[in-house]
C-alpha positions in Angstrom: 8.5 16.3 98.1 6.5 16.7 95.1 3.6 18.4 94.6 0.4 16.2 94.2 -1.6 16.8 91.6 -5.8 16.3 92.2 -7.1 13.4 89.6 -8.7 14.9 86.5 -12.4 13.4 84.6 -13.4 13.1 81.5 -17.1 12.3 80.9 -18.9 11.7 77.4 -22.5 10.6 77.7 -24.8 10.3 74.8 -27.9 12.7 74.5 -30.1 9.2 72.8 -28.5 6.5 76.0 -31.5 4.9 77.0 -29.8 3.1 79.3 -28.3 5.8 82.0 -30.0 9.2 81.4 -27.4 12.1 80.4 -28.9 14.0 83.7 -26.2 11.4 86.2 -23.2 11.6 84.1 -24.4 15.7 85.1 -24.8 14.8 88.7 -21.0 13.4 89.1 -19.3 16.0 87.0 -21.3 18.7 89.4 -20.3 16.2 92.5 -16.4 16.1 91.6 -16.7 20.0 90.4 -17.4 20.4 94.5 -14.6 18.5 95.2 -12.4 20.4 94.0 -11.9 18.0 91.1 -11.0 19.5 87.3 -13.8 17.6 85.2 -14.8 17.6 81.8 -18.0 16.4 80.6 -19.5 16.6 76.9 -22.5 15.4 75.3 -22.1 13.6 72.0 -25.5 14.6 70.1 -27.6 11.5 69.0 -24.9 9.2 70.7 -26.5 6.1 72.3 -24.8 4.1 76.1 -21.6 3.8 74.7 -20.5 1.5 71.2 -22.2 -0.8 71.6 -21.7 -2.6 68.3 -20.1 -5.8 69.7 -24.3 -5.9 70.2 -24.4 -6.1 66.4 -25.1 -2.8 65.7 -22.3 -1.3 63.7 -23.7 1.9 63.9 -23.8 2.1 67.3 -20.4 3.3 66.9 -20.6 5.9 64.2 -21.4 9.4 67.1 -18.3 8.0 69.2 -15.6 8.1 66.4 -16.3 11.0 64.3 -13.5 13.9 64.6 -15.0 16.4 67.1 -15.3 13.8 69.3 -12.4 12.3 68.5 -10.5 16.0 69.0 -12.2 16.4 72.4 -10.2 12.9 73.7 -7.2 14.0 71.9 -7.0 17.1 73.2 -7.6 16.1 76.3 -4.7 13.9 76.7 -2.2 15.9 75.3 -3.4 18.5 78.4 -3.4 16.6 81.3 -1.3 13.3 79.8 2.7 14.5 79.7 
């Protein structure tokens, strides 16, 4: 029988999020780690709540799509999805 792997979690939270405070993702991250789950959390400086471009603000996506953020995502997936 193959060994089971614990799930891994990747969190990104915008520092300018006005809907959900960044402390909420920190609480989730800490709880997952306390439960033995591999959790990685990044703050995206100046980003708001996700990509709100669909609400008419095309600039909202810019902080989420910079090469640094995309690189962190790609690196995480490359490390965990083999």
